[in-house]
SERO-4910 file (N, C-alpha, C, O; in steps of 0.05 Angstrom, whole numbers):
BEGIN
 pado doro    nc1    nc2    nc3   cac1   cac2   cac3    cc1    cc2    cc3    oc1    oc2    oc3
  Unk    A    803   -662   -545    770   -644   -540    753   -652   -516    744   -637   -499
  Unk    A    752   -673   -519    732   -688   -493    754   -685   -471    742   -674   -452
  Unk    A    774   -689   -466    790   -694   -442    797   -664   -436    800   -659   -412
  Unk    A    801   -643   -453    807   -621   -445    776   -611   -433    778   -596   -413
  Unk    A    754   -615   -440    722   -605   -433    725   -626   -402    717   -616   -381
  Unk    A    735   -650   -402    734   -659   -370    753   -645   -357    747   -634   -336
  Unk    A    774   -645   -365    794   -631   -339    778   -601   -332    769   -592   -310
  Unk    A    777   -587   -361    762   -559   -345    743   -560   -327    748   -546   -308
  Unk    A    722   -574   -325    701   -586   -312    713   -583   -287    705   -562   -277
  Unk    A    730   -597   -273    744   -603   -248    746   -567   -238    742   -560   -215
  Unk    A    753   -549   -259    773   -526   -257    743   -509   -258    739   -498   -236
  Unk    A    727   -504   -274    709   -485   -278    679   -486   -262    667   -466   -254
  Unk    A    669   -517   -261    645   -515   -259    633   -519   -233    653   -519   -219
  Unk    A    615   -522   -218    598   -522   -200    604   -550   -188    612   -571   -199
  Unk    A    595   -543   -157    592   -575   -153    574   -598   -158    578   -622   -152
  Unk    A    547   -584   -175    531   -601   -176    530   -604   -200    512   -619   -209
  Unk    A    551   -590   -220    555   -595   -250    573   -626   -242    567   -647   -253
  Unk    A    590   -625   -227    613   -645   -226    603   -669   -217    617   -689   -220
  Unk    A    573   -671   -200    567   -694   -189    545   -713   -212    541   -737   -212
  Unk    A    532   -686   -232    520   -705   -254    544   -709   -281    540   -726   -299
  Unk    A    563   -698   -280    583   -711   -299    586   -744   -288    577   -763   -302
  Unk    A    599   -746   -264    601   -770   -253    581   -788   -247    589   -810   -255
  Unk    A    561   -790   -238    539   -802   -245    531   -815   -272    526   -837   -280
  Unk    A    532   -781   -286    526   -799   -319    550   -814   -326    542   -835   -336
  Unk    A    575   -813   -325    589   -822   -333    586   -855   -320    588   -875   -334
  Unk    A    583   -855   -297    584   -888   -279    552   -894   -292    554   -917   -302
  Unk    A    530   -885   -296    502   -906   -299    508   -910   -334    499   -930   -344
  Unk    A    524   -892   -352    525   -895   -372    547   -923   -390    541   -936   -410
  Unk    A    573   -924   -370    591   -942   -372    578   -968   -358    585   -989   -368
  Unk    A    562   -970   -338    557   -993   -332    532  -1007   -348    535  -1030   -356
  Unk    A    510   -995   -352    494  -1000   -376    507  -1016   -397    500  -1038   -406
  Unk    A    529   -998   -405    540  -1015   -434    562  -1033   -433    571  -1045   -452
  Unk    A    572  -1035   -405    596  -1056   -400    569  -1081   -386    577  -1104   -386
  Unk    A    550  -1080   -380    540  -1093   -367    525  -1102   -389    532  -1124   -395
  Unk    A    507  -1092   -403    493  -1109   -436    519  -1125   -452    520  -1148   -460
  Unk    A    538  -1107   -453    564  -1130   -462    577  -1150   -448    599  -1160   -454
  Unk    A    560  -1155   -426    571  -1177   -406    602  -1173   -403    616  -1193   -398
  Unk    A    617  -1144   -407    641  -1137   -392    649  -1135   -366    666  -1117   -362
  Unk    A    640  -1150   -343    642  -1145   -320    669  -1138   -301    670  -1128   -278
  Unk    A    690  -1147   -319    726  -1143   -307    720  -1120   -310    720  -1107   -289
  Unk    A    714  -1104   -333    715  -1076   -340    698  -1057   -320    708  -1036   -311
  Unk    A    672  -1064   -314    657  -1054   -297    659  -1051   -279    647  -1032   -269
  Unk    A    676  -1066   -263    691  -1062   -238    707  -1047   -236    709  -1034   -215
  Unk    A    731  -1044   -263    754  -1026   -266    737   -999   -266    748   -978   -257
  Unk    A    714   -999   -275    699   -968   -281    697   -968   -248    714   -955   -235
  Unk    A    683   -978   -239    677   -969   -206    699   -964   -195    697   -945   -180
  Unk    A    723   -974   -196    749   -968   -179    756   -938   -194    760   -917   -182
  Unk    A    757   -941   -222    771   -921   -232    753   -895   -222    769   -877   -215
  Unk    A    724   -885   -219    707   -867   -213    716   -864   -183    720   -842   -173
  Unk    A    719   -881   -172    724   -876   -142    748   -864   -142    751   -844   -128
  Unk    A    767   -874   -157    794   -859   -151    802   -828   -162    815   -811   -149
  Unk    A    787   -823   -194    792   -800   -192    776   -777   -179    780   -755   -191
  Unk    A    763   -776   -162    754   -757   -150    778   -751   -127    786   -730   -119
  Unk    A    784   -773   -120    811   -776    -91    835   -762   -108    840   -739   -103
  Unk    A    846   -775   -125    864   -756   -148    866   -722   -151    883   -705   -150
  Unk    A    839   -725   -153    834   -698   -167    830   -674   -142    829   -650   -144
  Unk    A    828   -691   -121    815   -673    -87    857   -665    -84    867   -643    -79
  Unk    A    866   -682    -87    891   -676    -79    908   -658    -96    930   -650    -87
  Unk    A    900   -651   -124    922   -646   -142    907   -625   -162    918   -615   -181
  Unk    A    880   -620   -156    867   -592   -167    853   -581   -148    832   -591   -140
  Unk    A    871   -547   -132    865   -538   -116    835   -533   -111    820   -541    -94
  Unk    A    829   -516   -134    796   -511   -146    779   -529   -132    766   -520   -113
  Unk    A    776   -555   -139    771   -582   -136    764   -590   -114    743   -601   -107
  Unk    A    791   -583    -97    793   -587    -69    772   -569    -53    758   -577    -35
  Unk    A    773   -544    -61    764   -521    -44    729   -528    -47    713   -519    -31
  Unk    A    720   -547    -71    693   -547    -70    686   -564    -51    667   -558    -36
  Unk    A    702   -592    -49    694   -618    -28    693   -605     -6    674   -607     10
  Unk    A    715   -589     -3    715   -577     26    689   -559     34    677   -565     55
  Unk    A    681   -538     18    666   -527     23    635   -544     33    619   -540     52
  Unk    A    637   -565     13    605   -583      5    610   -593     36    589   -591     49
  Unk    A    633   -603     52    629   -613     80    629   -592    100    630   -600    124
  Unk    A    630   -571     95    633   -553    112    601   -543    114    590   -538    136
  Unk    A    588   -542     83    562   -533     82    535   -548    104    518   -538    118
  Unk    A    544   -579     96    531   -603    104    532   -605    141    512   -606    155
  Unk    A    553   -604    147    561   -597    174    550   -583    191    542   -589    213
  Unk    A    549   -554    174    537   -535    184    504   -535    188    490   -535    208
  Unk    A    500   -536    167    469   -543    170    459   -558    189    453   -549    211
  Unk    A    457   -586    181    456   -599    201    463   -605    230    456   -624    243
  Unk    A    475   -587    236    483   -580    261    475   -560    275    480   -557    299
  Unk    A    457   -540    256    435   -524    269    447   -491    269    440   -469    279
  Unk    A    470   -500    252    484   -472    248    467   -444    225    447   -448    211
  Unk    A    477   -424    226    466   -412    209    467   -414    180    487   -409    166
  Unk    A    441   -424    169    442   -427    144    449   -401    118    449   -404     93
  Unk    A    453   -381    130    457   -359    109    483   -357     95    505   -356    106
  Unk    A    477   -356     75    509   -359     52    519   -384     46    534   -387     27
  Unk    A    511   -408     66    520   -439     54    505   -438     34    483   -426     35
  Unk    A    514   -452      8    503   -464    -17    482   -486    -10    461   -488    -23
  Unk    A    486   -498      4    472   -524     12    450   -517     31    428   -527     31
  Unk    A    458   -501     46    433   -487     69    415   -474     58    391   -478     62
  Unk    A    424   -455     41    398   -440     33    384   -455      5    365   -445     -7
  Unk    A    397   -477     -1    380   -495    -25    362   -510     -3    337   -509     -5
  Unk    A    371   -522     13    347   -543     34    326   -524     39    303   -528     31
  Unk    A    334   -502     56    316   -482     57    298   -467     43    281   -453     53
  Unk    A    304   -468     12    289   -460     -7    269   -483    -16    246   -479    -24
  Unk    A    283   -514    -14    265   -532    -25    246   -533     -1    223   -530     -9
  Unk    A    247   -538     32    223   -533     45    200   -513     50    177   -515     59
  Unk    A    213   -497     42    193   -469     32    174   -471     13    151   -463     15
  Unk    A    184   -481     -6    173   -487    -35    151   -512    -27    129   -514    -36
  Unk    A    160   -525    -14    140   -561     -8    113   -537      7     90   -537     -1
  Unk    A    124   -520     28    100   -514     47     83   -495     31     59   -490     36
  Unk    A     96   -484     11     77   -469     -7     65   -490    -20     40   -491    -16
  Unk    A     73   -507    -35     51   -521    -53     30   -535    -41     10   -541    -55
  Unk    A     32   -541     -8     11   -553      6     -6   -532      4    -29   -540      0
  Unk    A     -6   -509      5    -25   -489      4    -49   -490    -22    -73   -485    -22
  Unk    A    -32   -498    -40    -51   -496    -67    -45   -518    -79    -36   -513   -102
  Unk    A    -45   -552    -72    -38   -574    -81    -34   -578   -108    -12   -583   -119
  Unk    A    -59   -574   -120    -76   -590   -148    -62   -567   -169    -51   -578   -188
  Unk    A    -62   -544   -169    -64   -523   -190    -31   -503   -178    -22   -484   -191
  Unk    A    -25   -508   -162      0   -493   -149     -6   -457   -152    -26   -447   -163
  Unk    A     12   -444   -141      1   -423   -133      9   -404   -161      8   -380   -155
  Unk    A     15   -408   -186     29   -394   -210     52   -383   -207     62   -368   -190
  Unk    A     63   -398   -238     92   -390   -237    100   -361   -241    122   -354   -234
  Unk    A     81   -344   -251     89   -308   -249     86   -310   -216    109   -307   -207
  Unk    A     72   -314   -199     64   -303   -165     83   -324   -158     66   -335   -144
  Unk    A    107   -342   -155    120   -354   -140    143   -344   -133    156   -356   -116
  Unk    A    153   -320   -144    177   -306   -126    163   -293   -101    170   -301    -79
  Unk    A    139   -271   -105    123   -259    -87    112   -285    -63    113   -282    -39
  Unk    A    105   -303    -72     95   -324    -56    109   -338    -36    102   -346    -14
  Unk    A    135   -341    -52    158   -347    -32    171   -333    -15    185   -341      3
  Unk    A    166   -310    -21    184   -295      3    161   -288     30    167   -285     53
  Unk    A    132   -286     17    109   -289     33    120   -316     54    123   -311     78
  Unk    A    125   -342     45    118   -362     57    146   -371     69    147   -391     84
  Unk    A    169   -358     63    191   -349     87    188   -342    111    194   -356    130
  Unk    A    177   -312    112    168   -307    126    145   -324    145    145   -319    169
  Unk    A    130   -339    137    106   -343    155    125   -374    165    117   -389    183
  Unk    A    143   -378    153    155   -411    162    182   -397    186    198   -413    196
  Unk    A    183   -370    191    196   -357    208    218   -370    197    227   -385    215
  Unk    A    234   -373    170    256   -388    162    284   -367    182    280   -347    196
  Unk    A    300   -375    179    329   -374    193    338   -349    168    357   -335    175
  Unk    A    327   -343    143    352   -333    124    341   -306    125    319   -299    132
  Unk    A    363   -291    115    359   -264    112    344   -251     79    352   -256     57
  Unk    A    325   -235     85    311   -229     69    321   -232     43    307   -238     24
  Unk    A    349   -228     42    366   -224     10    375   -248      5    387   -251    -16
  Unk    A    371   -275     25    369   -302     13    352   -315     18    352   -335     33
  Unk    A    329   -300      2    295   -315     -4    300   -317    -31    295   -299    -47
  Unk    A    313   -346    -37    316   -355    -64    300   -367    -76    294   -384    -59
  Unk    A    287   -373    -97    268   -390   -108    284   -418   -105    308   -422   -100
  Unk    A    264   -436   -108    273   -469   -100    297   -475   -129    295   -474   -153
  Unk    A    319   -479   -109    338   -489   -135    334   -519   -141    348   -537   -132
  Unk    A    313   -522   -159    303   -551   -161    285   -551   -184    263   -543   -176
  Unk    A    285   -555   -205    266   -547   -230    236   -570   -224    213   -563   -231
  Unk    A    238   -589   -214    214   -604   -205    199   -597   -186    174   -600   -186
  Unk    A    217   -585   -162    193   -573   -141    194   -546   -142    190   -533   -122
  Unk    A    200   -535   -169    196   -508   -165    167   -511   -189    156   -490   -195
  Unk    A    160   -529   -199    146   -533   -223    124   -547   -201    100   -542   -203
  Unk    A    132   -558   -186    101   -576   -164     88   -543   -155     65   -535   -161
  Unk    A    105   -530   -141    102   -508   -122     87   -490   -144     69   -479   -132
  Unk    A     88   -483   -171     73   -467   -187     62   -479   -205     49   -461   -216
  Unk    A     59   -490   -212     32   -509   -228     19   -530   -221      7   -543   -238
  Unk    A     20   -537   -192     14   -563   -171     16   -587   -187     25   -588   -210
  Unk    A      4   -610   -169      3   -633   -186      1   -637   -213     16   -650   -228
  Unk    A    -22   -624   -218    -30   -628   -248    -16   -617   -266    -15   -630   -287
  Unk    A     -2   -593   -266     26   -583   -285     50   -603   -283     61   -616   -301
  Unk    A     54   -602   -258     75   -622   -249     80   -652   -266     99   -661   -278
  Unk    A     54   -662   -260     51   -686   -270     50   -687   -309     59   -705   -322
  Unk    A     39   -669   -317     51   -661   -346     69   -657   -357     74   -665   -379
  Unk    A     82   -642   -343    111   -633   -348    135   -655   -344    153   -660   -359
  Unk    A    130   -666   -319    143   -698   -320    145   -716   -340    166   -727   -347
  Unk    A    116   -720   -354    109   -740   -367    119   -735   -396    123   -754   -411
  Unk    A    125   -698   -406    134   -688   -427    165   -698   -428    178   -706   -448
  Unk    A    174   -696   -400    204   -698   -397    216   -724   -400    240   -730   -406
  Unk    A    187   -745   -392    205   -778   -393    192   -785   -414    202   -807   -417
  Unk    A    175   -783   -432    164   -792   -454    176   -799   -474    167   -819   -484
  Unk    A    198   -788   -485    213   -795   -506    235   -822   -495    244   -840   -510
  Unk    A    239   -820   -470    256   -844   -457    237   -867   -459    250   -887   -462
  Unk    A    215   -871   -458    197   -906   -460    185   -901   -485    170   -919   -493
  Unk    A    190   -874   -504    183   -881   -535    191   -899   -555    212   -892   -565
  Unk    A    182   -923   -566    196   -931   -578    197   -921   -607    210   -931   -626
  Unk    A    182   -900   -608    189   -897   -639    208   -874   -640    210   -860   -660
  Unk    A    221   -869   -619    247   -850   -625    271   -866   -618    274   -868   -594
  Unk    A    289   -878   -632    314   -893   -624    331   -866   -609    330   -842   -612
  Unk    A    346   -888   -590    354   -860   -576    388   -873   -577    393   -897   -573
  Unk    A    407   -853   -584    436   -859   -580    448   -857   -555    431   -856   -536
  Unk    A    471   -856   -548    493   -845   -528    492   -814   -527    492   -802   -506
  Unk    A    490   -804   -546    486   -772   -546    462   -769   -530    463   -758   -507
  Unk    A    443   -776   -538    413   -769   -522    420   -776   -500    414   -760   -483
  Unk    A    433   -799   -491    429   -810   -453    446   -799   -442    446   -799   -417
  Unk    A    468   -784   -456    487   -769   -441    479   -737   -436    489   -720   -421
  Unk    A    456   -734   -456    441   -698   -447    426   -707   -438    424   -696   -417
  Unk    A    408   -727   -440    388   -729   -416    389   -729   -388    376   -714   -374
  Unk    A    409   -752   -379    420   -757   -359    428   -733   -341    417   -727   -320
  Unk    A    451   -717   -356    461   -700   -342    446   -670   -337    450   -655   -318
  Unk    A    427   -666   -362    409   -645   -358    384   -658   -332    379   -643   -313
  Unk    A    376   -676   -334    356   -685   -304    377   -680   -285    375   -662   -269
  Unk    A    394   -692   -287    410   -683   -256    411   -653   -253    407   -643   -230
  Unk    A    414   -639   -272    426   -617   -264    397   -605   -257    398   -583   -245
  Unk    A    373   -613   -263    350   -599   -253    343   -605   -224    325   -594   -211
  Unk    A    356   -621   -216    354   -633   -182    373   -608   -165    374   -604   -141
  Unk    A    383   -598   -182    397   -577   -161    402   -555   -168    412   -538   -154
  Unk    A    392   -551   -203    375   -514   -207    347   -518   -220    339   -538   -232
  Unk    A    337   -496   -216    321   -489   -232    328   -485   -262    327   -463   -272
  Unk    A    335   -503   -274    349   -492   -306    342   -479   -319    354   -460   -330
  Unk    A    302   -489   -325    294   -486   -350    273   -460   -340    250   -459   -349
  Unk    A    282   -443   -324    279   -425   -318    299   -392   -334    292   -369   -332
  Unk    A    311   -399   -340    327   -377   -354    335   -384   -380    342   -406   -388
  Unk    A    333   -364   -392    331   -370   -427    360   -382   -435    355   -394   -456
  Unk    A    380   -384   -431    404   -396   -435    392   -427   -422    395   -443   -441
  Unk    A    383   -440   -402    380   -461   -399    358   -473   -422    363   -495   -431
  Unk    A    333   -460   -432    312   -469   -444    329   -468   -464    340   -490   -464
  Unk    A    344   -447   -493    354   -454   -512    368   -484   -515    364   -500   -533
  Unk    A    389   -484   -489    410   -505   -493    393   -527   -488    401   -545   -503
  Unk    A    368   -538   -471    359   -561   -472    342   -566   -497    343   -589   -505
  Unk    A    328   -550   -510    309   -550   -537    335   -559   -560    330   -576   -577
  Unk    A    362   -544   -557    375   -549   -582    382   -578   -578    382   -594   -597
  Unk    A    390   -587   -552    406   -609   -547    389   -638   -551    396   -658   -562
  Unk    A    364   -631   -539    340   -652   -546    327   -655   -568    310   -673   -569
  Unk    A    330   -641   -586    319   -643   -614    338   -657   -628    334   -679   -639
  Unk    A    367   -641   -629    388   -651   -638    395   -685   -635    400   -698   -655
  Unk    A    397   -698   -605    397   -714   -595    381   -741   -603    388   -764   -604
  Unk    A    352   -727   -608    334   -748   -614    332   -755   -642    325   -777   -651
  Unk    A    343   -726   -658    344   -732   -688    365   -747   -700    367   -756   -722
  Unk    A    379   -748   -679    411   -759   -700    403   -791   -685    416   -809   -696
  Unk    A    389   -800   -666    384   -826   -657    364   -837   -680    368   -859   -691
  Unk    A    340   -821   -688    322   -828   -713    339   -835   -737    339   -856   -749
  Unk    A    359   -808   -744    370   -815   -764    382   -845   -767    377   -862   -784
  Unk    A    402   -846   -742    411   -876   -742    398   -905   -743    408   -927   -739
  Unk    A    368   -895   -751    352   -916   -746    355   -933   -767    354   -923   -789
  Unk    A    359   -963   -765    364   -983   -797    333   -974   -805    313   -972   -790
  Unk    A    334   -969   -836    311   -965   -847    296   -991   -860    313  -1007   -868
  Unk    A    277   -998   -864    264  -1026   -873    260  -1023   -905    250  -1042   -918
***
């Protein structure tokens, strides 16, 4: 089942999803191998993870299209071309606009309920090259929290997200780390917790992964 899901991700998922998958595999694999002093396997993991995207590029057409589109988007944006309808171009523009908006109300933010309308106004003030139909909210949960809630809200929400990572009272197994790393990376490319499905999935998996780790804790 894991193998089927792994292959399916290369066919169906987004580029940010694939990036999160490979970074999570790399970090968890390296941590496990280095902790157990299996340095040769760690080197093999690096080689394997480098080779797999190359193999996927030449063997899976949908994966190849994603890579080609990414290269095209990045090149077009940084060469000063029209960012409209470029996935990466519109993302970068939304990040820049959200940061500019945050600077107008740095401590408390503009309020998450007003973020959409205020972002639209900020796009106009910044004289963005995006068309009005591409005035999207920031595709980054952390930047969105910063613009909506300001520094105070951003710090509070960030502490809440990172607290279980450092809390010794909550034992954390591989399931927790796989979820937490993947979801953290996803939040850097999407405003994941602004959607009902994102919140429901996050709460369920967060509590399930922490609960399993707690049950596995040796009893005194």
